[in-house]
C-alpha positions in Angstrom: 20.5 -68.9 105.1 19.3 -66.4 107.6 20.8 -63.3 108.9 22.5 -63.3 112.3 23.2 -67.1 112.4 26.3 -69.1 112.1 26.9 -70.8 108.7 28.9 -74.0 108.5 31.5 -74.6 105.7 28.8 -76.1 103.4 26.7 -73.0 103.8 23.9 -74.9 105.6 22.4 -73.8 108.9 21.5 -76.7 111.2 18.6 -76.3 113.7 17.2 -78.5 116.4 13.9 -80.3 115.8 12.4 -83.1 113.8 10.0 -83.7 111.0 6.7 -83.8 112.8 3.4 -85.2 111.6 2.0 -81.7 112.1 4.3 -80.2 109.5 3.7 -83.1 107.0 -0.1 -82.7 107.2 0.0 -78.9 106.8 2.3 -79.1 103.8 0.2 -81.9 102.3 -2.9 -79.7 102.6 -1.1 -76.7 101.2 0.1 -78.7 98.2 -3.5 -78.9 96.8 -2.6 -75.5 95.3 -0.3 -77.4 92.9 -3.1 -79.8 92.1 -5.5 -77.0 91.0 -2.9 -75.5 88.8 -2.0 -78.8 87.2 -5.7 -79.8 86.8 -6.3 -76.5 84.9 -3.4 -77.1 82.6 -4.5 -80.6 81.7 -8.3 -80.2 81.5 -8.8 -77.6 78.8 -7.1 -79.5 75.9 -9.3 -82.6 76.5 -12.5 -80.7 76.8 -11.8 -78.6 73.6 -11.3 -81.9 71.7 -14.8 -83.2 72.7 -17.3 -83.0 69.9 -20.2 -82.2 72.3 -18.3 -79.2 73.8 -17.3 -77.9 70.4 -20.8 -78.3 68.9 -22.4 -76.3 71.8 -19.9 -73.5 72.1 -17.8 -73.4 69.0 -20.0 -74.7 66.1 -17.7 -73.2 63.4 -14.7 -75.1 64.8 -16.9 -78.3 65.0 -17.9 -78.0 61.4 -14.2 -77.5 60.3 -13.1 -80.4 62.4 -15.7 -82.7 60.8 -15.6 -81.0 57.4 -14.2 -82.2 54.0 -11.2 -84.4 54.6 -9.4 -82.5 51.8 -9.3 -79.5 54.2 -5.9 -78.9 55.8 -5.6 -80.9 59.1 -3.4 -78.1 60.4 -6.2 -75.6 60.5 -9.2 -77.6 61.7 -9.1 -76.1 65.2 -7.9 -72.6 64.4 -10.1 -70.2 66.4 -9.0 -67.3 68.6 -12.1 -67.6 70.7 -11.4 -71.3 71.3 -7.8 -70.5 72.3 -9.0 -67.7 74.5 -10.9 -70.3 76.5 -7.6 -71.8 77.5 -5.2 -68.8 77.6 -7.5 -66.3 79.4 -6.7 -68.2 82.7 -3.0 -67.3 82.5 -3.6 -63.6 81.7 -5.9 -63.5 84.7 -3.2 -65.3 86.8 -0.6 -62.7 85.7 -2.7 -59.8 86.9 -3.9 -61.6 90.1 -0.4 -62.5 91.2 0.4 -58.8 91.8 -2.6 -58.5 94.1 -1.9 -61.9 95.7 1.6 -60.8 96.7 0.1 -57.9 98.7 -2.5 -60.1 100.4 0.1 -62.7 101.2 2.4 -60.2 102.8 -0.2 -58.1 104.7 -2.8 -60.7 105.7 -0.7 -63.9 105.7 -0.2 -67.0 103.6 -3.3 -68.7 105.0 -5.7 -66.0 104.0 -4.2 -65.9 100.5 -4.7 -69.6 100.1 -8.2 -69.4 101.3 -9.0 -66.6 98.9 -7.5 -68.4 96.0 -9.4 -71.6 96.8 -12.8 -69.8 97.1 -12.4 -67.9 93.8 -11.2 -71.0 92.1 -14.2 -72.9 93.4 -16.6 -70.3 92.0 -14.9 -70.4 88.7 -15.1 -74.2 88.5 -18.9 -74.1 89.3 -19.4 -71.4 86.6 -17.5 -73.5 84.0 -19.4 -76.7 84.8 -22.8 -74.9 84.5 -21.9 -72.7 81.5 -24.5 -72.2 78.8 -22.6 -69.7 76.6 -19.1 -68.7 75.7 -19.2 -65.7 78.1 -19.8 -67.9 81.1 -16.9 -70.1 80.0 -14.5 -67.2 79.7 -15.6 -65.6 82.9 -15.2 -68.9 84.7 -11.7 -69.4 83.3 -10.7 -65.9 84.4 -11.9 -66.7 87.9 -9.9 -69.9 87.8 -6.9 -67.8 86.8 -7.4 -65.5 89.8 -7.4 -68.6 92.0 -4.2 -69.9 90.3 -2.5 -66.6 90.7 -3.2 -66.6 94.5 -2.2 -70.3 94.8 1.1 -69.9 92.9 2.0 -66.9 95.1 1.1 -68.3 98.5 1.6 -72.0 98.4 5.3 -72.2 97.5 6.0 -69.6 100.1 4.0 -71.5 102.7 5.7 -74.8 102.0 9.2 -73.2 102.2 8.4 -71.5 105.5 6.8 -74.5 107.2 9.2 -77.2 106.1 12.4 -78.0 108.0 15.5 -76.7 106.1 16.6 -80.2 105.1 13.3 -80.8 103.4 12.8 -77.4 101.8 14.2 -78.2 98.4 12.3 -81.5 98.1 9.0 -79.9 99.1 9.5 -77.0 96.6 10.0 -79.5 93.7 7.2 -81.4 95.4 4.9 -78.5 94.4 6.0 -79.1 90.8 5.2 -82.8 91.3 1.7 -81.9 92.5 1.2 -79.9 89.3 2.2 -82.9 87.2 -0.2 -85.2 89.2 -3.0 -82.6 88.5 -2.2 -82.7 84.8 -2.3 -86.5 84.8 -5.6 -86.6 86.8 -7.2 -84.2 84.4 -6.1 -86.3 81.4 -7.6 -89.5 83.0 -10.8 -87.7 83.8 -11.2 -86.4 80.3 -10.6 -89.9 78.9 -13.5 -91.2 81.1 -15.9 -88.3 80.7 -15.6 -88.4 76.9 -17.3 -91.8 77.0 -20.4 -90.5 78.9 -23.5 -90.8 76.8 -25.6 -87.7 76.3 -22.6 -85.4 75.6 -22.4 -83.8 79.0 -19.1 -85.3 80.1 -17.3 -82.0 79.5 -19.4 -80.4 82.3 -18.1 -83.1 84.7 -14.5 -82.5 83.6 -14.7 -78.8 84.2 -16.8 -79.0 87.3 -14.5 -81.5 89.0 -11.9 -78.7 89.4 -14.0 -77.8 92.4 -12.7 -80.9 94.3 -9.1 -79.8 94.9 -10.4 -76.2 95.3 -12.7 -77.3 98.2 -9.8 -79.2 99.7 -7.5 -76.3 99.5 -10.1 -73.8 100.8 -11.4 -75.9 103.7 -7.9 -77.1 104.6 -6.6 -73.6 104.7 -9.2 -72.7 107.3 -7.6 -75.2 109.7 -4.0 -74.5 108.8 -1.9 -72.3 111.0 -0.1 -69.4 109.4 3.6 -69.6 109.1 5.9 -68.3 111.9 7.5 -66.0 109.3 4.2 -64.4 108.5 3.1 -64.1 112.1 6.4 -62.3 113.0 6.0 -60.1 109.9 2.6 -59.0 111.2 4.0 -58.2 114.7 3.3 -61.1 117.0 6.6 -62.8 117.7 5.5 -64.6 120.9 2.7 -66.4 119.1 5.2 -67.3 116.3 7.6 -68.7 118.8 5.0 -71.0 120.3 3.9 -72.2 116.9 7.5 -72.9 115.9 7.9 -75.2 118.9 4.8 -77.1 117.8 6.0 -77.3 114.2 9.5 -78.6 115.1 8.4 -80.8 118.0 11.0 -79.4 120.4 11.6 -76.5 122.9 15.0 -75.9 121.4 14.1 -73.5 118.7 15.9 -70.3 119.9 18.5 -70.3 117.1 15.9 -70.7 114.3 13.5 -68.3 115.9 16.2 -65.6 116.3 17.2 -66.1 112.6 13.6 -65.6 111.6 13.4 -62.4 113.6 16.7 -61.1 112.2 15.6 -62.0 108.6 12.4 -60.1 109.1 14.3 -57.0 110.4 16.7 -57.2 107.5 13.8 -57.5 105.1 12.2 -54.3 106.5 15.4 -52.4 105.8 15.4 -53.5 102.1 14.1 -50.6 100.1 13.5 -50.2 96.4 14.2 -53.8 95.2 13.1 -52.8 91.7 15.7 -50.1 91.7 18.3 -52.4 93.1 17.8 -55.1 90.5 18.6 -52.5 87.7 22.0 -51.8 89.2 24.9 -53.2 87.1 26.1 -55.6 89.9 22.7 -57.4 89.6 22.8 -57.7 85.8 23.3 -61.6 86.0 20.2 -62.0 88.1 18.1 -59.6 86.0 19.0 -61.4 82.8 18.5 -64.9 84.2 15.2 -64.1 85.9 13.9 -62.6 82.6 15.2 -65.1 80.0 14.8 -68.4 81.9 10.9 -68.1 82.1 10.7 -66.8 78.5 12.8 -69.7 77.2 10.8 -72.1 79.3 7.7 -71.2 77.4 9.4 -71.2 74.0 10.4 -74.9 74.5 6.8 -75.4 73.2 5.9 -77.5 76.3 2.5 -75.9 76.7 1.6 -76.9 73.1 1.6 -80.4 74.6 0.2 -79.7 78.1 -2.7 -77.4 76.9 -3.6 -79.0 73.6 -2.3 -82.6 73.6 -5.7 -84.1 72.6 -6.4 -81.4 70.0 -2.8 -81.9 68.7 -3.2 -85.6 68.5 -6.6 -85.3 66.7 -5.0 -82.8 64.3 -2.3 -85.5 63.6 -5.0 -88.0 62.7 -5.5 -89.9 66.0 -9.1 -91.0 66.8 -11.0 -89.5 69.7 -10.1 -92.3 72.2 -6.5 -92.5 70.9 -6.0 -88.7 71.2 -7.2 -88.7 74.8 -5.2 -91.8 75.8 -2.1 -90.3 74.2 -2.6 -87.3 76.5 -2.8 -89.7 79.4 0.5 -91.3 78.4 2.3 -88.0 78.0 0.9 -87.0 81.4 2.3 -90.1 83.1 5.7 -89.6 81.5 5.6 -86.1 82.9 5.1 -87.3 86.4 7.8 -90.0 86.3 10.4 -87.7 84.7 9.7 -85.0 87.4 10.7 -87.7 90.0 13.9 -88.1 88.1 14.6 -84.3 88.5 14.0 -84.5 92.3 16.5 -87.3 92.5 19.2 -85.8 90.3 19.1 -82.0 90.5 21.3 -81.8 93.6 23.4 -84.7 92.5 24.4 -83.9 89.0 23.8 -80.1 88.9 21.5 -77.7 87.1 23.8 -77.1 84.0 24.0 -80.8 83.2 20.2 -81.3 83.3 19.6 -78.1 81.3 22.0 -79.2 78.6 21.0 -82.8 78.4 17.3 -81.9 78.4 17.9 -79.3 75.7 19.7 -81.7 73.4 17.0 -84.4 73.9 14.2 -81.9 73.1 16.0 -80.6 70.0 16.4 -84.1 68.5 12.8 -85.2 69.3 11.2 -82.0 68.0 13.1 -82.0 64.7 12.2 -85.7 64.2 8.5 -84.9 64.9 8.5 -82.0 62.5 10.2 -84.1 59.8 7.8 -87.1 60.2 4.7 -84.8 60.1 6.1 -83.0 57.1 6.6 -86.2 55.2 3.2 -87.5 56.2 1.0 -84.4 55.8 3.1 -82.2 53.6 2.5 -78.5 53.4 -1.1 -79.1 52.3 -2.1 -81.0 55.5 -4.2 -83.5 53.6 -2.2 -86.6 54.2 -2.4 -89.2 56.9 -0.2 -90.8 59.6 0.1 -94.6 59.3 -0.2 -96.6 62.5 3.5 -97.2 62.9 4.4 -93.5 62.2 1.7 -92.3 64.6 3.1 -94.5 67.4 6.6 -93.3 66.7 5.4 -89.7 66.8 3.8 -90.4 70.2 7.0 -92.0 71.4 9.1 -88.9 70.3 6.6 -86.5 72.0 7.0 -88.6 75.2 10.8 -88.3 74.9 10.4 -84.6 74.5 8.1 -84.3 77.6 10.5 -86.4 79.7 13.4 -84.1 78.8 11.4 -81.0 79.7 10.1 -82.6 83.0 13.6 -83.3 84.4 15.2 -80.1 83.1 13.4 -76.9 82.0 10.3 -77.7 84.0 11.4 -77.7 87.6 14.8 -75.9 87.0 13.0 -73.0 85.2 11.5 -72.2 88.6 14.3 -73.4 90.9 17.3 -71.5 89.4 15.8 -68.0 89.4 14.6 -68.6 93.0 18.1 -69.5 94.3 20.3 -66.8 92.6 18.7 -63.6 94.0 20.0 -62.1 97.3 17.6 -60.6 99.8 17.8 -57.0 98.5 16.4 -58.0 95.0 14.6 -61.3 95.9 11.0 -59.9 95.7 11.7 -58.1 92.4 13.5 -61.2 90.9 10.6 -63.5 91.9 8.0 -61.1 90.5 9.9 -60.8 87.2 10.2 -64.6 86.9 6.5 -65.2 87.6 5.2 -62.4 85.4 7.4 -63.2 82.4 6.3 -66.9 82.7 2.6 -66.1 82.9 2.8 -63.5 80.1 4.4 -65.9 77.6 2.2 -68.8 78.8 -0.7 -66.6 77.7 0.9 -65.6 74.4 1.9 -69.2 73.4 -1.5 -70.5 74.5 -3.4 -67.9 72.5 -1.3 -68.2 69.4 -0.5 -71.9 69.1 -3.4 -73.1 66.9 -3.0 -70.1 64.6 0.7 -70.8 64.4 0.0 -74.5 63.6 -2.4 -73.5 60.8 0.1 -71.1 59.2 3.5 -72.7 60.0 2.3 -76.3 59.7 4.9 -78.9 60.5 7.4 -76.1 60.6 6.1 -75.1 64.0 7.9 -78.0 65.6 11.1 -76.9 63.9 10.4 -73.3 65.1 10.4 -74.5 68.7 13.4 -76.7 68.1 15.3 -73.6 66.9 14.4 -71.8 70.1 15.6 -74.8 72.2 18.9 -74.6 70.3 19.3 -70.9 71.3 18.3 -71.7 74.9 20.8 -74.6 75.1 23.6 -72.4 73.8 22.7 -69.7 76.3 22.9 -72.1 79.2 26.2 -73.5 78.0 27.8 -70.0 77.8 26.0 -67.9 80.4 24.7 -70.1 83.3 27.3 -71.1 85.9 26.6 -74.1 88.1 24.6 -73.1 91.2 24.3 -76.5 92.8 25.1 -76.4 96.6 26.0 -72.7 96.5 24.5 -70.7 99.4 22.7 -67.6 98.3 25.1 -65.5 100.4 28.0 -66.8 98.3 26.4 -66.5 94.9 28.4 -63.4 93.9 31.5 -65.6 94.0 30.0 -67.7 91.2 29.3 -64.7 89.0 32.7 -63.2 89.8 34.4 -66.4 88.5 32.3 -66.4 85.3 34.0 -65.3 82.0 31.2 -62.9 81.1 29.3 -61.9 84.3 32.5 -61.1 86.2 32.7 -57.7 84.5 29.4 -56.7 86.3 30.2 -57.9 89.9 32.4 -55.6 91.9 35.2 -57.0 94.1 33.7 -55.4 97.2 30.5 -57.5 96.8 32.6 -60.7 97.2 34.6 -59.2 100.0 31.4 -58.2 101.8 30.2 -61.8 101.6 33.4 -63.0 103.1 33.1 -60.6 106.0 29.4 -61.7 106.6 30.2 -65.4 106.6 33.2 -65.0 109.0 31.2 -62.8 111.4 
């Protein structure tokens, strides 16, 4: 794990200390960053399906949605301004993440979380009080800035505060917090849609302030991490904090490894130049393609637009919002499955099983919708067919939630050695946010033009992704980062890029 320490045969460094109430509370407060991200993902689709919201801000969409029933169902919500309301957040998060990385490094994880929480709070208030589309979009951009800061600082904070034996669970726990935020947003939308007077959407948007306040206020009282304090030149203060976090005076080994890792990190220059070297070709390709593929599963079609999609398919207002709640609950439960199985069965098995499950369910959904609506989009879904479509979408969401969801973040994070880690992380986050924006912005237009074929389009991408995983992703379960070159060297394709001296250097390091 860390430089300068002894590594046991399993590659795991063992330190003294215990899981203290202090570290549990600090990590719990920090995890509100996951809730604000999840709440944002889930809230926009429900709000954009509410008639009162559409009538006020997007009257043309409202007229199409309630127009002649002979109009194509596929095109009733097609509006670039409407989709910009959802997708602008992710473009802002992409840009903000670059600034957040500097703030996180220079001023500490705590300041970055506080900044993100405050900007997010202001965006939530602006959205809840919006009187025109400009206020909505500006509010969403501010929310995106908050998300960019939270996504940059919170996972780092959790990793650095948690004991080594809980680090993996707490990292996937951040993904769990995201899914809980999505489910909470879906439940709130279901309730606020029933408020008389047509102002329920304001409550849905404004309640994003609650986790933002918790994160901002909580970060004021949180300590910064020992890593960050050492990084900013105060090792004695970091040492005292580490004793408090671990609940023991016996922290010399861990503290020395933190100091050594910080010194090694200072010596790493030009990570962007390093990652372009042939020997790092596997990491460059994986960190670029995994987040791209993750978005082309089509998952954000469901997460962003579930109520709109269900209304497009002929579900009533209540049924469409309740269906979104059901898929959100499936998402939470299936993420727990990933936490329990990722280290037991391995990354490849979950990727491959999840891919096959998504392919089958997406093809069946496309076929059923095609038979029911046809290419004209003027048909209807019978009750039994509609229920089966909902079941298939839940099967699809479950497959994503225990495979490409958490593993799409986990695998890129565990394959990059120190000299390219910052560049690999930046590529992974940037590609993810860029294609999240593209899919979010284009989906309703794609649905209008591709009709039921859109589901077959995403199924085709999942086939490509699954084949890629089968041939090009080796198993990385239980492989220490220091030994990862051995995995690439043993691979039929990537071995041509990894020089023998890289593996020999690892052996020398581990035996030192």
